[in-house]
C-alpha positions in Angstrom: 135.7 75.0 102.6 135.8 76.1 106.2 135.4 79.5 107.6 135.1 81.3 111.0 133.4 84.5 112.1 134.0 87.6 110.0 134.8 90.9 111.6 133.4 91.9 115.0 130.2 90.0 114.7 130.3 86.6 116.3 128.7 84.2 118.6 125.4 82.4 118.1 122.2 84.3 118.2 118.7 84.1 116.9 117.9 86.4 114.0 114.8 88.4 114.9 112.1 89.1 112.5 111.3 92.5 111.0 108.9 94.7 112.9 106.2 97.1 111.6 103.8 97.2 108.8 104.6 98.0 105.2 102.5 98.2 102.1 103.0 98.2 98.4 104.7 101.1 96.6 103.2 103.1 93.9 105.2 103.7 90.7 104.9 106.7 88.4 105.9 104.9 85.3 104.0 106.0 82.1 102.6 103.4 79.9 104.7 102.4 76.9 103.6 103.9 73.6 101.8 106.9 74.9 100.8 109.1 77.8 98.5 108.0 80.6 95.1 109.6 80.4 94.8 112.7 82.6 94.1 111.8 86.2 94.9 108.1 85.8 97.3 106.6 88.4 99.8 103.9 87.8 98.3 100.4 87.9 100.8 99.0 90.4 99.0 100.6 93.4 95.5 99.9 92.1 93.3 96.8 92.5 90.1 96.6 90.6 87.1 94.3 90.6 85.0 93.1 93.5 86.6 89.8 94.1 90.2 91.2 93.9 89.2 94.1 96.3 87.6 91.7 98.7 90.7 89.5 98.7 92.9 92.5 99.4 90.8 93.5 102.3 90.7 89.9 103.7 94.4 89.5 103.2 95.2 92.6 105.3 96.7 94.6 102.4 97.2 98.2 103.6 94.5 100.2 101.7 94.6 103.9 101.3 91.1 104.4 99.9 88.3 102.9 97.8 86.7 104.5 94.8 83.1 103.3 94.1 81.0 104.1 91.1 78.0 106.3 91.8 74.6 104.7 91.4 75.8 101.3 92.7 73.5 101.5 95.7 71.2 98.9 94.2 73.9 96.3 93.8 73.8 94.4 97.1 77.2 92.6 96.5 78.9 96.0 96.0 77.0 97.5 98.9 78.2 94.7 101.2 81.8 95.1 100.1 81.7 98.9 100.7 80.3 98.3 104.2 83.2 96.0 105.0 85.7 98.5 103.7 84.2 101.2 105.8 84.2 99.0 108.9 87.9 98.4 108.3 88.5 102.1 108.3 89.2 102.5 104.6 87.9 105.8 103.2 85.3 105.3 100.5 84.8 107.9 97.7 81.8 107.9 95.3 83.0 108.8 91.8 81.5 108.8 88.3 81.8 105.5 86.5 83.9 107.3 83.8 86.7 107.9 86.4 86.9 104.2 87.1 86.9 103.5 83.4 89.9 105.8 83.1 91.7 104.1 86.0 91.0 100.6 84.9 93.7 98.6 83.2 91.4 96.2 81.5 87.9 97.6 81.8 86.6 95.1 84.4 86.5 97.2 87.6 82.9 96.2 88.4 82.2 99.5 90.0 85.1 99.5 92.5 88.8 100.2 92.6 91.0 100.3 95.7 94.3 102.1 96.1 97.1 100.6 98.2 99.4 102.6 100.5 103.0 103.3 99.4 105.5 100.7 100.6 108.0 101.9 103.3 111.3 100.4 102.4 113.9 99.8 105.1 117.5 101.1 105.1 120.4 98.6 104.8 121.3 99.7 108.4 117.9 98.5 109.5 118.5 95.1 108.1 121.9 94.9 109.8 120.4 96.1 113.1 117.7 93.5 112.8 120.3 90.8 112.4 121.8 91.5 115.8 125.3 90.3 116.6 124.8 86.5 116.1 124.0 84.1 113.3 121.6 85.6 110.8 120.5 85.3 107.2 120.2 88.2 104.7 119.0 87.5 101.2 120.4 89.9 98.5 118.7 89.8 95.1 120.9 90.8 92.1 118.2 92.4 89.8 115.4 89.9 90.1 112.8 91.4 87.8 109.7 89.3 88.1 107.4 90.5 90.9 106.1 87.0 91.5 109.6 85.5 92.0 110.5 88.4 94.2 107.4 87.9 96.4 108.0 84.2 96.6 111.6 84.8 97.7 110.5 87.2 100.4 108.0 84.6 101.7 110.7 82.0 102.0 113.1 84.4 103.7 110.5 85.4 106.2 109.5 81.9 107.0 113.0 80.8 107.9 113.5 83.9 110.0 115.8 86.0 107.8 116.9 89.3 109.1 116.0 91.1 105.8 116.0 91.2 102.0 118.1 93.6 100.0 117.2 94.6 96.4 118.4 97.2 93.9 116.5 100.4 93.3 116.7 100.2 89.5 116.0 97.4 87.1 114.5 95.2 89.8 111.1 94.1 91.0 109.8 96.0 94.0 106.9 95.6 96.4 103.7 96.0 94.5 100.3 94.2 94.6 101.8 91.1 92.8 104.6 90.8 95.3 102.3 91.2 98.2 100.1 88.3 97.0 102.9 85.9 96.1 104.6 86.6 99.4 101.4 85.9 101.3 101.8 89.1 103.2 105.4 88.4 104.2 106.5 91.8 102.8 104.9 93.2 105.9 107.0 91.2 108.3 110.6 91.3 107.1 112.7 94.4 106.3 113.2 95.0 102.6 116.0 97.5 101.8 116.4 99.2 98.5 120.0 100.2 97.7 121.6 102.1 94.8 124.7 99.9 94.6 124.6 96.2 95.4 128.4 95.8 95.5 128.6 98.6 98.1 125.9 97.0 100.1 127.8 93.7 100.1 130.9 95.6 101.4 128.8 97.0 104.2 127.4 93.6 105.1 130.9 92.2 105.2 131.9 94.9 107.6 129.0 93.8 109.8 130.4 90.3 109.9 128.5 88.6 107.1 130.0 86.0 104.8 128.7 86.3 101.3 127.5 83.2 99.3 126.6 83.4 95.6 124.1 80.9 94.3 125.2 80.2 90.7 125.1 77.3 88.3 128.8 78.1 87.5 129.9 77.2 91.1 132.3 74.2 91.4 130.8 73.1 94.7 127.2 72.1 95.5 125.2 73.5 98.3 125.8 70.5 100.6 129.6 71.0 100.4 129.7 74.8 101.2 129.5 76.6 104.5 125.9 77.9 104.0 125.5 78.7 107.7 126.1 81.2 110.4 126.1 84.9 109.7 125.3 84.7 106.0 124.4 86.9 103.0 122.8 84.7 100.3 123.1 86.3 96.8 120.5 85.2 94.2 120.9 86.3 90.6 118.4 87.6 88.0 116.2 85.2 86.0 118.1 85.7 82.8 121.7 86.4 83.4 122.2 85.2 87.0 124.7 87.1 89.3 126.6 89.9 87.6 130.3 89.7 87.4 130.8 92.6 89.7 128.6 91.0 92.4 130.2 87.6 91.9 133.6 89.1 92.6 132.3 90.3 95.9 131.2 86.8 97.0 133.3 84.8 99.4 132.3 81.5 97.9 129.7 80.1 95.5 127.4 77.2 95.5 124.9 75.4 93.2 122.1 73.0 93.6 122.9 69.4 92.5 120.8 68.2 89.6 120.0 64.7 88.2 117.1 65.5 85.9 117.2 66.7 82.3 115.2 69.9 82.5 116.7 73.3 83.3 117.6 74.2 86.8 115.0 75.5 89.3 113.9 79.1 88.9 115.3 81.7 91.2 112.4 81.6 93.6 112.6 77.8 94.0 116.3 77.8 94.3 116.2 80.6 97.0 113.7 78.5 99.0 116.1 75.5 99.0 119.1 77.6 99.9 117.2 79.4 102.8 116.0 76.1 104.2 119.5 74.6 104.0 120.7 77.6 106.1 117.9 76.9 108.6 118.6 73.2 108.7 122.2 73.8 109.7 121.3 76.5 112.2 118.7 74.2 113.8 121.2 71.3 114.0 123.9 73.5 115.5 121.4 74.9 118.1 120.6 71.3 119.0 124.3 70.6 119.5 124.7 68.3 116.5 126.8 69.6 113.6 124.8 69.4 110.4 126.1 67.1 107.6 128.3 69.2 105.3 128.7 72.0 107.7 132.2 73.3 108.7 133.1 73.4 112.4 132.6 76.9 113.7 135.7 79.0 114.2 137.7 77.2 111.5 138.8 78.7 108.1 
């Protein structure tokens, strides 16, 4: 399969990385099976326990405030952690231990809970603007629900220099504490856009000159034989059902990873990493003036 530039976007260019700092979002979902105790916040924006709070501080996680149990002044470990938080500019509030008990998801807060700042999602137009007019990669996730997988995919996308990641607003993992950790902070450095309709988002990306590749085990061609290069939107499906039929119909072509072993195929995060690096491999070869093996000559369809 060969293809040339789509639409007005063409020419070779380096995709720039996202700018700005973003933090995990809070969710107002009630616990299943009953109401949340009065005053208790959703667990997705809370980190509890001394070690977890220290790791969040050391990892640069944007923190809104820290709640510390009253009477903990005799605990030197806790005192030291509070001093570090204050030195980092994190507001510290002394609260009754009962309040931390109510906030705790598993009763192991060890006298401290920190709250993360809400995550500022980008608009799809921000991702397109970040891609510039040349070759660029955008990763679109069709309802990936596991926060760990989501974070790992964002990490891979950022490492290869992707222009952005696009996710659905509903029935999909978002940026929470888990995604921040598994992305190793990459969520702060690449635009992540939430959209109401993935099919509409794909249409907008096509108008911006992107070709759309669907990663699916149902593809007839493997990744080495498809034009996974240039100005590309890579679509990865959900953990259970893969890419939806509506989104598949929007893809220009599909590809799969070759497999010789007996176990099931790689999970979505692992597969996305391979696909992202194949795009980077071809872009690097093209920039060096040597066409990558399996790549189609530019400008041919």
